[in-house]
N, C-alpha and C positions, 0 to 999 in steps of 0.2 A: 885701753880703747876709749876714745872720746867720742861722744855723739854730738851730732849738730842738733840745735834745738830751733825748731820752727813753731812759731805761734799763731794761731788763728786770730783775725782781726778782732773778732768779738771778745775774745780772751784778753788782748791787749786793752781794749776799752774797759773791761771789767777791772783789770789790774788797776789802771789809772784812776778809778773811783775809789780804791781802798786807801786807808791811811798810809802816810809815808813809812811808819815802821813796819807795817804788814808787807808793803811792797819791797822793802829791803830783805825781810825774812824769806818770803817768796823767791827773790833774785838769788839768794844765797843757796836756798834748796834746790833750785834749778841748775846752778853751777855745779853743785855736788851731784846731782843726778846725771848730769852729762859726763862726768867722770867716772862714776861708780855704779852705773845701773846694773851690771851684771856681777857686781861684787857681792857675794853672800854675807861678807862681814860689814857691809855698809849699815850705818845707823839710821838710814832713812826709813821712814814708815811707809811702805809701798804695799799696796793690796790689789789683787785682780777683782774687777768689778763684775757682778752679775747683773744681768738685765734681760730686757726683751730682744735687743739687737744682738744677733749672734756673730755677724760679720766682723766687726771690729774687735780685736781683743783690748778692751779698754782697761786701764789702770788708774789708781788714784794716789796721790802723793799727799800726805799730810802736812801742813805747815800751820801749826797753831790750830786756831778755829777755822782756817781756810782750807780748801781742798783744790788740787790741780789734777785734773782729769787728762789723761794723756794715752796715746798709744805709741808703740815705736816699731820700727823696721830695722834693716841691716845697720845703717849708720845714722838714722833721723829719728828724733824723738818729736812727736807731733802734739802740741799742747792744743787741747780741745777747749778747755773751760777752766776758768779760775773763779771761785765763788766762796761764799760763807758756807759752812758745812750744813746748814738747814736747807740751803737751796741747791747743792751740788748735785744731788741724785735725781732730781726732778727732771722729766722729759727724756731720760736715757732709755 
């Protein structure tokens, strides 16, 4: 099963500010995420996030020193934030 990926406009803006090699790495990770989100044998580093907001089930995908914060539903992965690891957990 393949998921559709939708990206928040601020996440797109943050992605464009990153170095080109980081953009490529994150793009590869997102393509792999869309294909193998529910695959337990996937080599993606995905963890459920804990925080103050209880409503959305947020997850993070590790891509080198960058983090992709997302949530997913039946067929859609919503990318909420793309940032450096030192900034990725602030304000959640």
